[in-house]
C-alpha positions, -999 to 999 in steps of 0.1 A, spaced: 628 678 -44 662 673 -27 662 671 10 684 694 30 698 681 63 717 699 90 752 684 98 760 682 135 793 695 148 815 672 167 834 692 193 859 663 200 873 665 165 891 695 154 874 695 120 844 716 114 815 706 91 803 725 62 769 733 77 744 718 53 745 686 33 721 678 4 708 642 1 683 628 -24 655 606 -11 633 582 -30 604 586 -5 590 618 -22 570 614 -54 568 643 -78 531 646 -85 532 676 -109 537 654 -141 511 630 -129 485 659 -125 495 672 -160 489 638 -176 456 633 -158 443 668 -169 453 661 -205 434 627 -203 404 644 -188 403 669 -216 406 642 -242 377 622 -227 355 653 -223 360 662 -260 355 627 -273 326 616 -251 299 636 -271 311 620 -303 304 584 -291 266 587 -286 255 565 -315 261 533 -296 263 498 -311 242 483 -339 226 451 -326 206 426 -346 181 412 -321 168 377 -325 132 371 -335 106 349 -318 79 334 -339 53 328 -312 61 355 -287 35 381 -278 43 418 -275 49 430 -240 22 455 -229 39 476 -203 13 504 -203 0 509 -167 -36 510 -158 -48 542 -140 -80 545 -119 -90 580 -108 -114 586 -80 -130 621 -85 -144 644 -58 -179 636 -71 -175 599 -64 -199 598 -34 -227 614 -55 -225 595 -88 -203 565 -79 -183 569 -111 -145 565 -115 -122 570 -145 -105 538 -158 -78 550 -182 -98 581 -190 -132 565 -194 -160 569 -170 -170 536 -153 -196 529 -127 -183 513 -95 -205 482 -100 -188 475 -134 -153 484 -124 -143 448 -114 -153 434 -148 -137 462 -168 -105 458 -149 -105 420 -156 -109 429 -193 -81 455 -192 -57 430 -174 -61 403 -201 -27 397 -218 -7 420 -195 23 407 -177 19 432 -148 -13 430 -128 -6 463 -111 -30 493 -111 -23 529 -101 -51 545 -81 -52 583 -80 -78 604 -63 -89 639 -59 -79 656 -26 -116 659 -17 -123 622 -21 -129 604 11 -109 574 24 -141 553 22 -144 561 -15 -108 550 -22 -113 518 -2 -145 510 -21 -126 514 -54 -96 492 -42 -121 465 -31 -135 464 -66 -100 463 -81 -92 433 -59 -124 415 -71 -112 422 -106 -79 404 -101 -55 432 -93 -26 420 -73 -11 454 -63 -28 487 -62 -4 516 -59 -15 551 -49 -5 580 -70 3 611 -50 23 643 -54 49 656 -29 39 687 -10 51 719 -26 77 739 -9 88 712 14 117 687 11 109 651 7 131 626 26 
């Protein structure tokens, strides 16, 4: 947009100025065409993005002696009745605590990850969970992670 400048009157000269003078300046950038172009590009990408979901076709190399990766996690559940019957659930199967270490060793054979997820009933005691974790360590578990749910109605950090 042209810039309007006020012309000063010189009282020493007998000549009067015209009042206002218009000068153009290169310091101002007209952004309206830029915004128009950007909005058109945005619309084009929004329309074309759902059409590009198929991805690339890739021919993966094959290995002759590689074993399949077993990434299925192992879950151990400590029920509320643990203190009475000393049974836990290893991937859905009931196992006595005395046999847990051997069963975990068998379950970990051929797995790349030696991690186990331990979940427990809210009524299970801390001593029960510690007994289970000790048996897991005897079975060769490197990391035992605890499965919990966030409290309902409250924000988590």
